Chimera marker file (.cmm) of the C-alpha trace (Angstrom):
<marker_set name="trace">
<marker id="1" x="-50.470" y="147.503" z="119.650" r="1" g="1" b="0" radius="0.5"/>
<marker id="2" x="-49.800" y="147.919" z="123.375" r="1" g="1" b="0" radius="0.5"/>
<marker id="3" x="-51.134" y="145.121" z="125.528" r="1" g="1" b="0" radius="0.5"/>
<marker id="4" x="-53.812" y="146.033" z="128.050" r="1" g="1" b="0" radius="0.5"/>
<marker id="5" x="-52.503" y="146.299" z="131.626" r="1" g="1" b="0" radius="0.5"/>
<marker id="6" x="-55.411" y="144.165" z="132.784" r="1" g="1" b="0" radius="0.5"/>
<marker id="7" x="-54.362" y="141.157" z="130.686" r="1" g="1" b="0" radius="0.5"/>
<marker id="8" x="-51.951" y="139.765" z="133.275" r="1" g="1" b="0" radius="0.5"/>
<marker id="9" x="-52.910" y="136.451" z="134.814" r="1" g="1" b="0" radius="0.5"/>
<marker id="10" x="-53.224" y="136.022" z="138.580" r="1" g="1" b="0" radius="0.5"/>
<marker id="11" x="-49.906" y="134.145" z="138.640" r="1" g="1" b="0" radius="0.5"/>
<marker id="12" x="-48.197" y="137.023" z="136.772" r="1" g="1" b="0" radius="0.5"/>
<marker id="13" x="-49.605" y="139.553" z="139.232" r="1" g="1" b="0" radius="0.5"/>
<marker id="14" x="-48.485" y="137.476" z="142.236" r="1" g="1" b="0" radius="0.5"/>
<marker id="15" x="-45.026" y="137.024" z="140.728" r="1" g="1" b="0" radius="0.5"/>
<marker id="16" x="-44.707" y="140.780" z="140.082" r="1" g="1" b="0" radius="0.5"/>
<marker id="17" x="-45.614" y="141.497" z="143.721" r="1" g="1" b="0" radius="0.5"/>
<marker id="18" x="-42.606" y="139.542" z="144.980" r="1" g="1" b="0" radius="0.5"/>
<marker id="19" x="-39.515" y="141.558" z="145.866" r="1" g="1" b="0" radius="0.5"/>
<marker id="20" x="-37.288" y="141.302" z="142.806" r="1" g="1" b="0" radius="0.5"/>
<marker id="21" x="-34.116" y="141.886" z="144.803" r="1" g="1" b="0" radius="0.5"/>
<marker id="22" x="-30.968" y="143.689" z="143.790" r="1" g="1" b="0" radius="0.5"/>
<marker id="23" x="-30.014" y="141.759" z="140.666" r="1" g="1" b="0" radius="0.5"/>
<marker id="24" x="-26.600" y="140.365" z="139.757" r="1" g="1" b="0" radius="0.5"/>
<marker id="25" x="-24.661" y="143.569" z="140.541" r="1" g="1" b="0" radius="0.5"/>
<marker id="26" x="-26.276" y="144.204" z="143.959" r="1" g="1" b="0" radius="0.5"/>
<marker id="27" x="-27.827" y="147.405" z="142.600" r="1" g="1" b="0" radius="0.5"/>
<marker id="28" x="-24.425" y="148.988" z="141.894" r="1" g="1" b="0" radius="0.5"/>
<marker id="29" x="-24.067" y="150.901" z="138.659" r="1" g="1" b="0" radius="0.5"/>
<marker id="30" x="-22.030" y="149.354" z="135.889" r="1" g="1" b="0" radius="0.5"/>
<marker id="31" x="-19.067" y="151.347" z="134.623" r="1" g="1" b="0" radius="0.5"/>
<marker id="32" x="-17.232" y="151.197" z="131.326" r="1" g="1" b="0" radius="0.5"/>
<marker id="33" x="-15.377" y="153.252" z="128.719" r="1" g="1" b="0" radius="0.5"/>
<marker id="34" x="-18.590" y="154.799" z="127.348" r="1" g="1" b="0" radius="0.5"/>
<marker id="35" x="-20.129" y="155.811" z="130.704" r="1" g="1" b="0" radius="0.5"/>
<marker id="36" x="-21.960" y="159.079" z="130.235" r="1" g="1" b="0" radius="0.5"/>
<marker id="37" x="-21.318" y="162.311" z="132.112" r="1" g="1" b="0" radius="0.5"/>
<marker id="38" x="-24.840" y="162.054" z="133.515" r="1" g="1" b="0" radius="0.5"/>
<marker id="39" x="-23.895" y="158.724" z="135.095" r="1" g="1" b="0" radius="0.5"/>
<marker id="40" x="-20.764" y="160.295" z="136.569" r="1" g="1" b="0" radius="0.5"/>
<marker id="41" x="-22.844" y="163.004" z="138.267" r="1" g="1" b="0" radius="0.5"/>
<marker id="42" x="-25.744" y="160.764" z="139.336" r="1" g="1" b="0" radius="0.5"/>
<marker id="43" x="-26.287" y="159.590" z="142.890" r="1" g="1" b="0" radius="0.5"/>
<marker id="44" x="-25.917" y="155.806" z="143.080" r="1" g="1" b="0" radius="0.5"/>
<marker id="45" x="-28.947" y="154.013" z="144.551" r="1" g="1" b="0" radius="0.5"/>
<marker id="46" x="-28.322" y="150.461" z="145.781" r="1" g="1" b="0" radius="0.5"/>
<marker id="47" x="-31.416" y="149.877" z="147.938" r="1" g="1" b="0" radius="0.5"/>
<marker id="48" x="-35.131" y="150.790" z="147.986" r="1" g="1" b="0" radius="0.5"/>
<marker id="49" x="-34.403" y="152.655" z="151.238" r="1" g="1" b="0" radius="0.5"/>
<marker id="50" x="-31.951" y="155.102" z="149.591" r="1" g="1" b="0" radius="0.5"/>
<marker id="51" x="-33.301" y="158.657" z="149.270" r="1" g="1" b="0" radius="0.5"/>
<marker id="52" x="-32.250" y="161.365" z="146.782" r="1" g="1" b="0" radius="0.5"/>
<marker id="53" x="-29.896" y="163.953" z="148.278" r="1" g="1" b="0" radius="0.5"/>
<marker id="54" x="-32.151" y="166.705" z="146.883" r="1" g="1" b="0" radius="0.5"/>
<marker id="55" x="-35.174" y="167.222" z="144.614" r="1" g="1" b="0" radius="0.5"/>
<marker id="56" x="-34.286" y="166.941" z="140.953" r="1" g="1" b="0" radius="0.5"/>
<marker id="57" x="-31.184" y="164.869" z="141.656" r="1" g="1" b="0" radius="0.5"/>
<marker id="58" x="-30.203" y="162.428" z="138.918" r="1" g="1" b="0" radius="0.5"/>
<marker id="59" x="-30.123" y="158.885" z="140.279" r="1" g="1" b="0" radius="0.5"/>
<marker id="60" x="-28.650" y="155.660" z="138.877" r="1" g="1" b="0" radius="0.5"/>
<marker id="61" x="-29.144" y="152.009" z="139.779" r="1" g="1" b="0" radius="0.5"/>
<marker id="62" x="-29.260" y="148.435" z="138.549" r="1" g="1" b="0" radius="0.5"/>
<marker id="63" x="-31.355" y="147.323" z="141.562" r="1" g="1" b="0" radius="0.5"/>
<marker id="64" x="-34.383" y="145.446" z="140.202" r="1" g="1" b="0" radius="0.5"/>
<marker id="65" x="-36.752" y="146.261" z="143.065" r="1" g="1" b="0" radius="0.5"/>
<marker id="66" x="-35.829" y="149.979" z="143.017" r="1" g="1" b="0" radius="0.5"/>
<marker id="67" x="-36.616" y="150.141" z="139.290" r="1" g="1" b="0" radius="0.5"/>
<marker id="68" x="-39.893" y="148.207" z="139.580" r="1" g="1" b="0" radius="0.5"/>
<marker id="69" x="-41.111" y="150.300" z="142.538" r="1" g="1" b="0" radius="0.5"/>
<marker id="70" x="-40.212" y="153.536" z="140.736" r="1" g="1" b="0" radius="0.5"/>
<marker id="71" x="-42.100" y="152.458" z="137.599" r="1" g="1" b="0" radius="0.5"/>
<marker id="72" x="-45.163" y="151.134" z="139.420" r="1" g="1" b="0" radius="0.5"/>
<marker id="73" x="-45.472" y="154.320" z="141.534" r="1" g="1" b="0" radius="0.5"/>
<marker id="74" x="-46.007" y="156.041" z="138.170" r="1" g="1" b="0" radius="0.5"/>
<marker id="75" x="-48.341" y="153.327" z="136.795" r="1" g="1" b="0" radius="0.5"/>
<marker id="76" x="-45.509" y="152.159" z="134.512" r="1" g="1" b="0" radius="0.5"/>
<marker id="77" x="-45.484" y="148.728" z="132.888" r="1" g="1" b="0" radius="0.5"/>
<marker id="78" x="-42.378" y="147.003" z="131.456" r="1" g="1" b="0" radius="0.5"/>
<marker id="79" x="-42.438" y="147.009" z="127.665" r="1" g="1" b="0" radius="0.5"/>
<marker id="80" x="-40.438" y="146.512" z="124.502" r="1" g="1" b="0" radius="0.5"/>
<marker id="81" x="-40.735" y="148.317" z="121.182" r="1" g="1" b="0" radius="0.5"/>
<marker id="82" x="-42.338" y="146.058" z="118.557" r="1" g="1" b="0" radius="0.5"/>
<marker id="83" x="-40.207" y="145.583" z="115.460" r="1" g="1" b="0" radius="0.5"/>
<marker id="84" x="-36.865" y="146.044" z="117.253" r="1" g="1" b="0" radius="0.5"/>
<marker id="85" x="-36.414" y="142.375" z="118.194" r="1" g="1" b="0" radius="0.5"/>
<marker id="86" x="-33.313" y="140.437" z="117.158" r="1" g="1" b="0" radius="0.5"/>
<marker id="87" x="-34.424" y="136.874" z="116.488" r="1" g="1" b="0" radius="0.5"/>
<marker id="88" x="-35.950" y="135.635" z="119.720" r="1" g="1" b="0" radius="0.5"/>
<marker id="89" x="-34.301" y="138.404" z="121.797" r="1" g="1" b="0" radius="0.5"/>
<marker id="90" x="-36.276" y="141.411" z="122.991" r="1" g="1" b="0" radius="0.5"/>
<marker id="91" x="-35.673" y="144.700" z="121.250" r="1" g="1" b="0" radius="0.5"/>
<marker id="92" x="-35.548" y="148.178" z="122.765" r="1" g="1" b="0" radius="0.5"/>
<marker id="93" x="-36.665" y="148.251" z="126.405" r="1" g="1" b="0" radius="0.5"/>
<marker id="94" x="-39.134" y="150.868" z="127.617" r="1" g="1" b="0" radius="0.5"/>
<marker id="95" x="-41.535" y="151.529" z="130.463" r="1" g="1" b="0" radius="0.5"/>
<marker id="96" x="-45.073" y="152.295" z="129.297" r="1" g="1" b="0" radius="0.5"/>
<marker id="97" x="-46.727" y="155.027" z="131.347" r="1" g="1" b="0" radius="0.5"/>
<marker id="98" x="-49.975" y="154.707" z="129.386" r="1" g="1" b="0" radius="0.5"/>
<marker id="99" x="-49.223" y="157.309" z="126.741" r="1" g="1" b="0" radius="0.5"/>
<marker id="100" x="-51.045" y="155.387" z="124.018" r="1" g="1" b="0" radius="0.5"/>
<marker id="101" x="-47.961" y="154.312" z="122.068" r="1" g="1" b="0" radius="0.5"/>
<marker id="102" x="-49.213" y="151.378" z="119.989" r="1" g="1" b="0" radius="0.5"/>
<marker id="103" x="-45.626" y="150.273" z="119.182" r="1" g="1" b="0" radius="0.5"/>
<marker id="104" x="-45.058" y="149.171" z="122.793" r="1" g="1" b="0" radius="0.5"/>
<marker id="105" x="-45.696" y="145.564" z="123.788" r="1" g="1" b="0" radius="0.5"/>
<marker id="106" x="-46.022" y="144.814" z="127.499" r="1" g="1" b="0" radius="0.5"/>
<marker id="107" x="-43.727" y="142.129" z="128.886" r="1" g="1" b="0" radius="0.5"/>
<marker id="108" x="-43.095" y="140.666" z="132.338" r="1" g="1" b="0" radius="0.5"/>
<marker id="109" x="-40.619" y="142.207" z="134.751" r="1" g="1" b="0" radius="0.5"/>
<marker id="110" x="-38.704" y="138.933" z="134.569" r="1" g="1" b="0" radius="0.5"/>
<marker id="111" x="-38.232" y="139.309" z="130.780" r="1" g="1" b="0" radius="0.5"/>
<marker id="112" x="-37.411" y="143.007" z="131.142" r="1" g="1" b="0" radius="0.5"/>
<marker id="113" x="-34.722" y="142.434" z="133.789" r="1" g="1" b="0" radius="0.5"/>
<marker id="114" x="-33.264" y="139.417" z="132.008" r="1" g="1" b="0" radius="0.5"/>
<marker id="115" x="-32.627" y="141.664" z="128.980" r="1" g="1" b="0" radius="0.5"/>
<marker id="116" x="-31.567" y="144.643" z="131.148" r="1" g="1" b="0" radius="0.5"/>
<marker id="117" x="-28.909" y="142.503" z="132.865" r="1" g="1" b="0" radius="0.5"/>
<marker id="118" x="-27.714" y="140.640" z="129.766" r="1" g="1" b="0" radius="0.5"/>
<marker id="119" x="-27.101" y="144.029" z="128.099" r="1" g="1" b="0" radius="0.5"/>
<marker id="120" x="-25.372" y="145.311" z="131.275" r="1" g="1" b="0" radius="0.5"/>
<marker id="121" x="-27.551" y="148.428" z="131.346" r="1" g="1" b="0" radius="0.5"/>
<marker id="122" x="-27.823" y="151.149" z="133.979" r="1" g="1" b="0" radius="0.5"/>
<marker id="123" x="-31.118" y="152.814" z="134.873" r="1" g="1" b="0" radius="0.5"/>
<marker id="124" x="-30.681" y="156.598" z="135.182" r="1" g="1" b="0" radius="0.5"/>
<marker id="125" x="-33.755" y="158.373" z="136.551" r="1" g="1" b="0" radius="0.5"/>
<marker id="126" x="-35.319" y="161.097" z="138.688" r="1" g="1" b="0" radius="0.5"/>
<marker id="127" x="-37.762" y="160.757" z="141.573" r="1" g="1" b="0" radius="0.5"/>
<marker id="128" x="-38.796" y="164.398" z="141.389" r="1" g="1" b="0" radius="0.5"/>
<marker id="129" x="-38.097" y="167.339" z="139.146" r="1" g="1" b="0" radius="0.5"/>
<marker id="130" x="-36.322" y="170.305" z="140.709" r="1" g="1" b="0" radius="0.5"/>
<marker id="131" x="-39.748" y="171.964" z="141.164" r="1" g="1" b="0" radius="0.5"/>
<marker id="132" x="-40.853" y="169.064" z="143.400" r="1" g="1" b="0" radius="0.5"/>
<marker id="133" x="-43.258" y="167.444" z="140.902" r="1" g="1" b="0" radius="0.5"/>
<marker id="134" x="-43.017" y="163.682" z="140.341" r="1" g="1" b="0" radius="0.5"/>
<marker id="135" x="-40.784" y="162.851" z="137.383" r="1" g="1" b="0" radius="0.5"/>
<marker id="136" x="-41.182" y="160.058" z="134.819" r="1" g="1" b="0" radius="0.5"/>
<marker id="137" x="-37.719" y="160.718" z="133.391" r="1" g="1" b="0" radius="0.5"/>
<marker id="138" x="-35.515" y="157.694" z="132.905" r="1" g="1" b="0" radius="0.5"/>
<marker id="139" x="-32.816" y="156.564" z="130.526" r="1" g="1" b="0" radius="0.5"/>
<marker id="140" x="-31.108" y="153.233" z="129.948" r="1" g="1" b="0" radius="0.5"/>
<marker id="141" x="-27.380" y="153.281" z="129.370" r="1" g="1" b="0" radius="0.5"/>
<marker id="142" x="-24.820" y="150.650" z="128.472" r="1" g="1" b="0" radius="0.5"/>
<marker id="143" x="-21.444" y="151.944" z="129.758" r="1" g="1" b="0" radius="0.5"/>
<marker id="144" x="-19.605" y="149.781" z="127.238" r="1" g="1" b="0" radius="0.5"/>
<marker id="145" x="-21.449" y="150.973" z="124.144" r="1" g="1" b="0" radius="0.5"/>
<marker id="146" x="-21.996" y="154.475" z="122.877" r="1" g="1" b="0" radius="0.5"/>
<marker id="147" x="-25.249" y="153.486" z="121.117" r="1" g="1" b="0" radius="0.5"/>
<marker id="148" x="-27.054" y="151.633" z="123.939" r="1" g="1" b="0" radius="0.5"/>
<link id1="1" id2="2" r="1" g="1" b="0" radius="0.2"/>
<link id1="2" id2="3" r="1" g="1" b="0" radius="0.2"/>
<link id1="3" id2="4" r="1" g="1" b="0" radius="0.2"/>
<link id1="4" id2="5" r="1" g="1" b="0" radius="0.2"/>
<link id1="5" id2="6" r="1" g="1" b="0" radius="0.2"/>
<link id1="6" id2="7" r="1" g="1" b="0" radius="0.2"/>
<link id1="7" id2="8" r="1" g="1" b="0" radius="0.2"/>
<link id1="8" id2="9" r="1" g="1" b="0" radius="0.2"/>
<link id1="9" id2="10" r="1" g="1" b="0" radius="0.2"/>
<link id1="10" id2="11" r="1" g="1" b="0" radius="0.2"/>
<link id1="11" id2="12" r="1" g="1" b="0" radius="0.2"/>
<link id1="12" id2="13" r="1" g="1" b="0" radius="0.2"/>
<link id1="13" id2="14" r="1" g="1" b="0" radius="0.2"/>
<link id1="14" id2="15" r="1" g="1" b="0" radius="0.2"/>
<link id1="15" id2="16" r="1" g="1" b="0" radius="0.2"/>
<link id1="16" id2="17" r="1" g="1" b="0" radius="0.2"/>
<link id1="17" id2="18" r="1" g="1" b="0" radius="0.2"/>
<link id1="18" id2="19" r="1" g="1" b="0" radius="0.2"/>
<link id1="19" id2="20" r="1" g="1" b="0" radius="0.2"/>
<link id1="20" id2="21" r="1" g="1" b="0" radius="0.2"/>
<link id1="21" id2="22" r="1" g="1" b="0" radius="0.2"/>
<link id1="22" id2="23" r="1" g="1" b="0" radius="0.2"/>
<link id1="23" id2="24" r="1" g="1" b="0" radius="0.2"/>
<link id1="24" id2="25" r="1" g="1" b="0" radius="0.2"/>
<link id1="25" id2="26" r="1" g="1" b="0" radius="0.2"/>
<link id1="26" id2="27" r="1" g="1" b="0" radius="0.2"/>
<link id1="27" id2="28" r="1" g="1" b="0" radius="0.2"/>
<link id1="28" id2="29" r="1" g="1" b="0" radius="0.2"/>
<link id1="29" id2="30" r="1" g="1" b="0" radius="0.2"/>
<link id1="30" id2="31" r="1" g="1" b="0" radius="0.2"/>
<link id1="31" id2="32" r="1" g="1" b="0" radius="0.2"/>
<link id1="32" id2="33" r="1" g="1" b="0" radius="0.2"/>
<link id1="33" id2="34" r="1" g="1" b="0" radius="0.2"/>
<link id1="34" id2="35" r="1" g="1" b="0" radius="0.2"/>
<link id1="35" id2="36" r="1" g="1" b="0" radius="0.2"/>
<link id1="36" id2="37" r="1" g="1" b="0" radius="0.2"/>
<link id1="37" id2="38" r="1" g="1" b="0" radius="0.2"/>
<link id1="38" id2="39" r="1" g="1" b="0" radius="0.2"/>
<link id1="39" id2="40" r="1" g="1" b="0" radius="0.2"/>
<link id1="40" id2="41" r="1" g="1" b="0" radius="0.2"/>
<link id1="41" id2="42" r="1" g="1" b="0" radius="0.2"/>
<link id1="42" id2="43" r="1" g="1" b="0" radius="0.2"/>
<link id1="43" id2="44" r="1" g="1" b="0" radius="0.2"/>
<link id1="44" id2="45" r="1" g="1" b="0" radius="0.2"/>
<link id1="45" id2="46" r="1" g="1" b="0" radius="0.2"/>
<link id1="46" id2="47" r="1" g="1" b="0" radius="0.2"/>
<link id1="47" id2="48" r="1" g="1" b="0" radius="0.2"/>
<link id1="48" id2="49" r="1" g="1" b="0" radius="0.2"/>
<link id1="49" id2="50" r="1" g="1" b="0" radius="0.2"/>
<link id1="50" id2="51" r="1" g="1" b="0" radius="0.2"/>
<link id1="51" id2="52" r="1" g="1" b="0" radius="0.2"/>
<link id1="52" id2="53" r="1" g="1" b="0" radius="0.2"/>
<link id1="53" id2="54" r="1" g="1" b="0" radius="0.2"/>
<link id1="54" id2="55" r="1" g="1" b="0" radius="0.2"/>
<link id1="55" id2="56" r="1" g="1" b="0" radius="0.2"/>
<link id1="56" id2="57" r="1" g="1" b="0" radius="0.2"/>
<link id1="57" id2="58" r="1" g="1" b="0" radius="0.2"/>
<link id1="58" id2="59" r="1" g="1" b="0" radius="0.2"/>
<link id1="59" id2="60" r="1" g="1" b="0" radius="0.2"/>
<link id1="60" id2="61" r="1" g="1" b="0" radius="0.2"/>
<link id1="61" id2="62" r="1" g="1" b="0" radius="0.2"/>
<link id1="62" id2="63" r="1" g="1" b="0" radius="0.2"/>
<link id1="63" id2="64" r="1" g="1" b="0" radius="0.2"/>
<link id1="64" id2="65" r="1" g="1" b="0" radius="0.2"/>
<link id1="65" id2="66" r="1" g="1" b="0" radius="0.2"/>
<link id1="66" id2="67" r="1" g="1" b="0" radius="0.2"/>
<link id1="67" id2="68" r="1" g="1" b="0" radius="0.2"/>
<link id1="68" id2="69" r="1" g="1" b="0" radius="0.2"/>
<link id1="69" id2="70" r="1" g="1" b="0" radius="0.2"/>
<link id1="70" id2="71" r="1" g="1" b="0" radius="0.2"/>
<link id1="71" id2="72" r="1" g="1" b="0" radius="0.2"/>
<link id1="72" id2="73" r="1" g="1" b="0" radius="0.2"/>
<link id1="73" id2="74" r="1" g="1" b="0" radius="0.2"/>
<link id1="74" id2="75" r="1" g="1" b="0" radius="0.2"/>
<link id1="75" id2="76" r="1" g="1" b="0" radius="0.2"/>
<link id1="76" id2="77" r="1" g="1" b="0" radius="0.2"/>
<link id1="77" id2="78" r="1" g="1" b="0" radius="0.2"/>
<link id1="78" id2="79" r="1" g="1" b="0" radius="0.2"/>
<link id1="79" id2="80" r="1" g="1" b="0" radius="0.2"/>
<link id1="80" id2="81" r="1" g="1" b="0" radius="0.2"/>
<link id1="81" id2="82" r="1" g="1" b="0" radius="0.2"/>
<link id1="82" id2="83" r="1" g="1" b="0" radius="0.2"/>
<link id1="83" id2="84" r="1" g="1" b="0" radius="0.2"/>
<link id1="84" id2="85" r="1" g="1" b="0" radius="0.2"/>
<link id1="85" id2="86" r="1" g="1" b="0" radius="0.2"/>
<link id1="86" id2="87" r="1" g="1" b="0" radius="0.2"/>
<link id1="87" id2="88" r="1" g="1" b="0" radius="0.2"/>
<link id1="88" id2="89" r="1" g="1" b="0" radius="0.2"/>
<link id1="89" id2="90" r="1" g="1" b="0" radius="0.2"/>
<link id1="90" id2="91" r="1" g="1" b="0" radius="0.2"/>
<link id1="91" id2="92" r="1" g="1" b="0" radius="0.2"/>
<link id1="92" id2="93" r="1" g="1" b="0" radius="0.2"/>
<link id1="93" id2="94" r="1" g="1" b="0" radius="0.2"/>
<link id1="94" id2="95" r="1" g="1" b="0" radius="0.2"/>
<link id1="95" id2="96" r="1" g="1" b="0" radius="0.2"/>
<link id1="96" id2="97" r="1" g="1" b="0" radius="0.2"/>
<link id1="97" id2="98" r="1" g="1" b="0" radius="0.2"/>
<link id1="98" id2="99" r="1" g="1" b="0" radius="0.2"/>
<link id1="99" id2="100" r="1" g="1" b="0" radius="0.2"/>
<link id1="100" id2="101" r="1" g="1" b="0" radius="0.2"/>
<link id1="101" id2="102" r="1" g="1" b="0" radius="0.2"/>
<link id1="102" id2="103" r="1" g="1" b="0" radius="0.2"/>
<link id1="103" id2="104" r="1" g="1" b="0" radius="0.2"/>
<link id1="104" id2="105" r="1" g="1" b="0" radius="0.2"/>
<link id1="105" id2="106" r="1" g="1" b="0" radius="0.2"/>
<link id1="106" id2="107" r="1" g="1" b="0" radius="0.2"/>
<link id1="107" id2="108" r="1" g="1" b="0" radius="0.2"/>
<link id1="108" id2="109" r="1" g="1" b="0" radius="0.2"/>
<link id1="109" id2="110" r="1" g="1" b="0" radius="0.2"/>
<link id1="110" id2="111" r="1" g="1" b="0" radius="0.2"/>
<link id1="111" id2="112" r="1" g="1" b="0" radius="0.2"/>
<link id1="112" id2="113" r="1" g="1" b="0" radius="0.2"/>
<link id1="113" id2="114" r="1" g="1" b="0" radius="0.2"/>
<link id1="114" id2="115" r="1" g="1" b="0" radius="0.2"/>
<link id1="115" id2="116" r="1" g="1" b="0" radius="0.2"/>
<link id1="116" id2="117" r="1" g="1" b="0" radius="0.2"/>
<link id1="117" id2="118" r="1" g="1" b="0" radius="0.2"/>
<link id1="118" id2="119" r="1" g="1" b="0" radius="0.2"/>
<link id1="119" id2="120" r="1" g="1" b="0" radius="0.2"/>
<link id1="120" id2="121" r="1" g="1" b="0" radius="0.2"/>
<link id1="121" id2="122" r="1" g="1" b="0" radius="0.2"/>
<link id1="122" id2="123" r="1" g="1" b="0" radius="0.2"/>
<link id1="123" id2="124" r="1" g="1" b="0" radius="0.2"/>
<link id1="124" id2="125" r="1" g="1" b="0" radius="0.2"/>
<link id1="125" id2="126" r="1" g="1" b="0" radius="0.2"/>
<link id1="126" id2="127" r="1" g="1" b="0" radius="0.2"/>
<link id1="127" id2="128" r="1" g="1" b="0" radius="0.2"/>
<link id1="128" id2="129" r="1" g="1" b="0" radius="0.2"/>
<link id1="129" id2="130" r="1" g="1" b="0" radius="0.2"/>
<link id1="130" id2="131" r="1" g="1" b="0" radius="0.2"/>
<link id1="131" id2="132" r="1" g="1" b="0" radius="0.2"/>
<link id1="132" id2="133" r="1" g="1" b="0" radius="0.2"/>
<link id1="133" id2="134" r="1" g="1" b="0" radius="0.2"/>
<link id1="134" id2="135" r="1" g="1" b="0" radius="0.2"/>
<link id1="135" id2="136" r="1" g="1" b="0" radius="0.2"/>
<link id1="136" id2="137" r="1" g="1" b="0" radius="0.2"/>
<link id1="137" id2="138" r="1" g="1" b="0" radius="0.2"/>
<link id1="138" id2="139" r="1" g="1" b="0" radius="0.2"/>
<link id1="139" id2="140" r="1" g="1" b="0" radius="0.2"/>
<link id1="140" id2="141" r="1" g="1" b="0" radius="0.2"/>
<link id1="141" id2="142" r="1" g="1" b="0" radius="0.2"/>
<link id1="142" id2="143" r="1" g="1" b="0" radius="0.2"/>
<link id1="143" id2="144" r="1" g="1" b="0" radius="0.2"/>
<link id1="144" id2="145" r="1" g="1" b="0" radius="0.2"/>
<link id1="145" id2="146" r="1" g="1" b="0" radius="0.2"/>
<link id1="146" id2="147" r="1" g="1" b="0" radius="0.2"/>
<link id1="147" id2="148" r="1" g="1" b="0" radius="0.2"/>
</marker_set>
């Protein structure tokens, strides 16, 4: 069952408020033999100050603070899908927008990004749909594996 957003301790909340920085690749997207066409046509975002070229534009980043800010602007919480773990490693990564999915287990941003980076994932997302409405669309991609 999904953990309640209010269950974070004060220390967790303070830690999450700190700027998470760019991550090990300075926010640059990771490329590989299985990079998707959507990654090829996405605008690379390497800083929280970067703006989409136009509404509805597909964006891509590995920048930790960009991802956290994007999720939190939409009331998103880092999560993993219960039952997809591999030993003591997290399973499938998600962001819970409060849709009532009881298979999601909330985790810290630190755990989420540790797994994100160890799997060399890219975060492909939209700020706004082409009609100007806020978008919750995102996808995680490993450019070295077809089945990320």
